[in-house]
N, C-alpha and C positions, 0 to 999 in steps of 0.2 A: 505492500500501500504504500503510494506517493502522496504527499501533498505538496500542491502549486506554491512556488516561493520566489515570486518576482517573472523571470524566465527558467528558473531552473527548478529541476526538481529536486527534492529532499527525501530522503529513503527514511523511512519509519526508525533506522536504526540510528539514525543523527539524531532524533528527537530522543532515544533510551539513552543515547550516547548527554546531552542537553540538562535531561532528568537527573543523573546522575551526577553531573559535576556541580548544578546548582543546587542539589542536595549537600552535597559536600560544601558545598560553600556556603551553604545555610549551618550545616552541623560544628564547623572552624569557628563561625561568630559565634554559635549556642556555647560551644567548649570555652571559645577565649573569656567570656563573659562567667564561667565557671557554674551555667546551669545545668541542671538535670532534665533530660526530656518532661521528667513529671514539673518542674519549675517550670519550663517552659509552656507547657501544657496550663499550669494552673494561672498563669499571667495572660495569658492569648484567650482563654476556652478553645480551644484547640485540640482537642484529643491527641493524648501521647502517642498514641498508634497511630494517628493520624498524622503527627510530626515525625514521626520515625518513617513512615513508607515515604514522606517527600526526601527526610533525608538520604536513605538508600536510592532511591530513585524508581522505586518502584512503582509511584504514583506522581503524575508532574503537578507540581502547586499551579494555582492558577494567582493571576496580579492579584487582586485584593488581599489573599493570603498571604503570597511575599511581600508584598508592602505592609501586612500587619507584623508577621513576624520581622521582618526587619525593624518597625520603629520601635517593637516589644526591645530587638537586641540592640537597640539604640546605634545600627550600621546604617550608612546612607546606602540607597538600594544601588543608587548610581558607582559606588566606589565598590561594591558588592559586586557587581556587575561588570566592573572594568578588567577583572581577573581574567576572565575567557575571550578569546577569539572563534566567532563563527565562520567556519571555511565549506563551502558548498563542494560537493562532489561535480558539479559542474553536470549538466543534462544526464540525468539517468544514473549517479553518481550518489555517492554514499553524505551526506553533511557529518562533520563533525564538532567537536566544543575541544578548544584547543586551550589549554592553561598556560596564563604568563610564565608561568613556573612549575617545574616539575618537584615530586618530594619524592627522596629515595632514599629509604631506610638500610640503612650500611648493613645492619647487625640481620636484616630480613634477606637482603642481597648477597653475603655471603655463605649464609647457610644454605640459599638454594643452590639445587644439585644440577638444575637446569645447565646443560652445555651451551646455548644459544645466549646467557648472561655473562659466559667466560669472559670476553673484550670486554664488554663494560666494566665488572670487576676490576680487570688488567689499568683498565683506563680510571676508574674512579680512585684508585689505589694510588696511581702517580700522579696524580692534582691533588699536593697538600692546600693547595689555598684555595680549595672549591668551596663556596660560600654554607654554610651551616647554620640550620633552625636555630632561630634563637633559645625556644623550650625544648629544643629537644637536640642534644650535639652528635647525636647517631643519626641524624637527619641533615641529605646533602641538598642543596636547592640551587637547581639549572634554569637558568634564565632560557626562556626561548631563544633567545638569538644567538646563544651558545651551540644550539640542536643543530644545524648543518653541518659545522665545524666537527661537532661529535659525530656525524653521521659518516663524513670524510674520513676520520681519525680510523674509524671503527669499520671503512671500505663495505659500509649498508647504503642503500638508495633512501632517499629520507624517508620515506614512507613508512620501510620498514624500522627506520631508529625509531621514528616516533611509535608505532606499533609495540617497538620491545620497550619504550618510555613508559608508555601507558600500562605492560603489563606489571612493570615493576614497582609503578609509582600508585597504580590504581585510581589514575586519571584524578587525583588530589591535585587541583590548585589550590595557589596560595594569591590570600585577593590583597 
């Protein structure tokens, strides 16, 4: 099933990616304010189950609920959305959302035995000056701008490098 978006056809998978990424942004904002799902539910009147489905990307959040959640979390909705870039797959292609920064959990990366991750592991270990998450020193933050260079270093097409980063970061953007 596709939905027309201007002249491009946006695959339903792209909207699933958007829902997951937007949900991850909402979860980050909630956790940054040290609120539990139950706390946020009490403040908004939205059930904790509904908030959980939004955060997990299982259900799209409508604009009214999104604005209500942003208001309650004291987050500028435009600033929250500023961490996203919508990329159309072109006619017949699948759209996807790219975070502005990829969060790479070094502990999880090191514990993974997937062979396809080995070049990424070697590259990350060889870069002592990579930016670290201020709240978690075991998380490296890779800005979108370095991804083409990383793809070149790993000798991967850019799309394959993005897929690899999505798999290890869980598409968790940083707003």
